[in-house]
N, C-alpha and C positions, 0 to 999 in steps of 0.2 A: 504494499499500499504506499503510495507516494505521500511525501509531506503535505503536498497540497490537498490531497484527499483526506489526509487525517485531520488537517485543519478545517476543511469544509464540514467534515463531521462533527467537529466540536462547535462549530458556529451556525449551524442550519437549526431554524426554530423547531422545537418539539411542541406540538399542539396539545394543550389540555383541554378537556371538555368542562362545561359548567359544572357537571355532575362530580368530576374529580375535584375542583376547587372547593366545592360544598362538602365533600367528603374530608377533605384536608382540614377545612375550618372546623367541622364537627368533631373529628377524631384526633387531631393534633399531629398526624403524620399521614404520609402516603407512600405506597411503593409503586413504582413505574416500571414497566418491562420495556426492554429493548430502547433504552435511552442512548446507550453506547455500544459500538460494534466491537466484536472480538478483536479486530485489527487495532482499533484505538486503544483498547484496554491494554493489549500487549505492548504496543508502542511506548505508551506512557507509564505503564506498570513496571516495565524493565528499568527505566530510569529512576523512578520513585523507589523502587526496591534497592537499586545501587546506593541511592542516598541514604536511606534507612540503615543499611549495613555500614556505611561510612561515617554517619553522624550519630548514630544511637550511642548512648553513654550508659545504658543499663546492661552492665556485663556480668552481674552477679548469676550464679546458678539459680534456676527456678526455686529449688527447695529452701534457699536462704532469703528468698523475697517476701515482702508483705503482699497481701490481697491485691492491692492496686498495682503493684510492680510485676505481679504474675499476669495481670490481665492483658497487658500487651506491651510491645515496644512502642513509644510515642515520640514522634520527631515532628516539631512544628515549624510552620512558615518555610517549608521547602522551596517555595517559589522565590525566595531571596537567594537561593543557592544554585538555581539551574534554570536556564532560559527555556529549556523543554518543559520543566514542570510549571513554570510561570505560564506557558501557552496553555496547559491543561487548566490550571486554576482561573485563567481569564476566560474560559470557555463561556462564550455568550449563550450557547445552548443551555448549560446548566444554569446560568445566572438569571436568563428570561424565565425558566420554569420557577425559580426561587421568587422572582419578581411577581408572577402570576398567582402563585399560591399565597404570598402575603398580601397581595391586593394593595401593592404600592407601586409608585411610578418608577422605582429602580432601585437597584441594591448596590452596595459596596462591600467589600471583604472585611471581615473581622480578623480571621486568620485561617490558615489551613493546617491540617495535622494528619500525618500517616499514623494509623493504628494497625500494627501487626501483631496479631495474636499468635505466639509461636506454637509449634507442636508441643502438645502437653500444657499449653498456658491455661491459666485458670479463669474463673468467671469474671465478668465485668460487672461489678454490683449496681443495683438499682441507683438511678440519680437523675437529676434535671441539670442540664447544662447551664442554664441561665443564672444558677447560684453563683457562677464564677464571672458573670459578666455585669460591668457597671453601665448599663444601658437603660434608657429612659422609657422604653416601651417593649411590648413582646413582639414586635416586628422584626424577628430574627429567626433564622432557619439553618440547619445543617443538612447538606447532601452527604450520604454515606454511600461510597462507591467501591464494591468489591471487584477485585480483579479476577476472580475465579468464581465458578459455580460454589456457593456456600451452603452446604447441607447443615442440619442441626448439629452434627457431630463437630463441626468446625467452629461453632459458636456465632452465628448470625445475630444481628441485632433484633431484640424483642421490644415490643412497645405496649405500655399500659395504655388502653384505649380511652380517650377522652380525658386523660389525667391532667392535661394543660388547663382544665376548668376548675381544678382542685388547688387548694393552697396548702395541703398537708405535705410535710417533707422538704419544704422549699428552703428551709435553714440547714439542710444537711449536705455535707461535702461527701464526695464518692468515697465509701469506706465500708467496713463490715457492719457498721452501725446504719448506714444508709440501707444496705441490702436487707437487714433484719427488720428495721421499721417500716421501710416502704412495702416490703413483702407481706408483713403483718396487715398493713392497712388494704393492700389490693385483696388480700384473702378475705378479710372481714367484710369489706364492702362488696365483694364478689365482682371486682372489675374484670372486663374482659381483657385477655393479653394476647396479642399477636406474636406467635413464635415461628411463623412460616419461614422455610429456607429462601435464599436469593438464587435465581438463575443468572447465568452470564449475562451481563448487560443490563440487569435489573438494578435499580438504585432506590433509595428512600430519601425522603425528606421529612424532618421532625422538628416541630417548634421548640424554643429554649426552655419551656416549662413542661414538656411532655416527659414522662418519666420512661426510662428505657434501660435495659441491661442486655448482657449476652452471656451465653453459656460458655463452658470451658471448650477448648479444642482438643478432643481426643484423637484427632488423626495425626499421621506422621508428616503433615505439611503445614506451613505457616498459613494463617488466614490473612491475606494482604488487602487491606482497606485504605483508601484515600478519602479524606473529608475536606470540605470547605464550609466555613461558616459565613452566612451572608446576613447583612442587616440593612434595614431601610436606608437608603441613600441619604435621607434627611434625620438620621437617628442622631440624638443628642446624648452627651455624656452625662451620666448620673452620679451623684455623690456616692462613692464606695460604700457598700455596707458590711464588707468583711475584708480581712487581709488578702484573700484570694483576688478579689475584685480590684483592690489597690495595685496588687501584682500585675494583673491584666492591664490595667490603665498604663503602668509604666512601660510595659512590654510591647503590648499590640496597638496601643493608641497613643503613642508618644506625642506630646505637644497639645493634645486635645483639652479643652477647657470645659468644666462642668457648666452644664445649661446651654452650651453651644454644639452645633452640628460637628459630629466627628469627621474631619476632613484632613488627614494627614498622608504623608507619602506611603505609609504602610496601610492605608485603607482607600484605595482608589475605587472609583465607581466602576463596576464590571458590566452593568446594563442599565440603561435608562430608555424609557419611551419618549 
């Protein structure tokens, strides 16, 4: 597949139906099939995997790590390290989907992150991403892009349906406690949980307050995933509510001011109508 064809596949629009947008608004997440081709996933997956190996700092054996560190190898803002990855992260196709799902006029990047669950890697505890984000509204969404078929044995993302409408657990960082406390609430309230696998080319989008987790990877291959977090292009910085939000402000939103639109060199607009 030529570079021109790869770029075309990243930037051609993916049409969403009104029903899909409504389902996302109601459920807090959506899974979409055939968003990216096998060739595109291989082309960018190879480069992202190379960078994860090169930049990863989590080198302890699995048995010596805590729950969070066993969950995945996490490398952030790869787009700063590779023009190839930058082309993927700037995909207009992916950013337009985010814009349409959020029902805003455009989106800018918060940051990207690769999440590689190693062979034998542990669970990813229940959590909501927006606990970490000093953002003034809920108009933020993450695309989760696996680079392979991801069966249940590999630990695909699971979602607590409609949990973005609840306020329980929003003060919990990802941990053994968040897994225990949120699972207890999910069980007692009888929430539906979507635990379906991902086919190659299928991606998901979930809101910042949607609770999600992933099972362990019991296969002998890593679960390779790339994510991009999008926010409303007119998102304003909120006063940090915890040390994690303060750290995110310093690292991902440098120079942004509380109460003003987040417009920094690390947060370019990726799509706008």
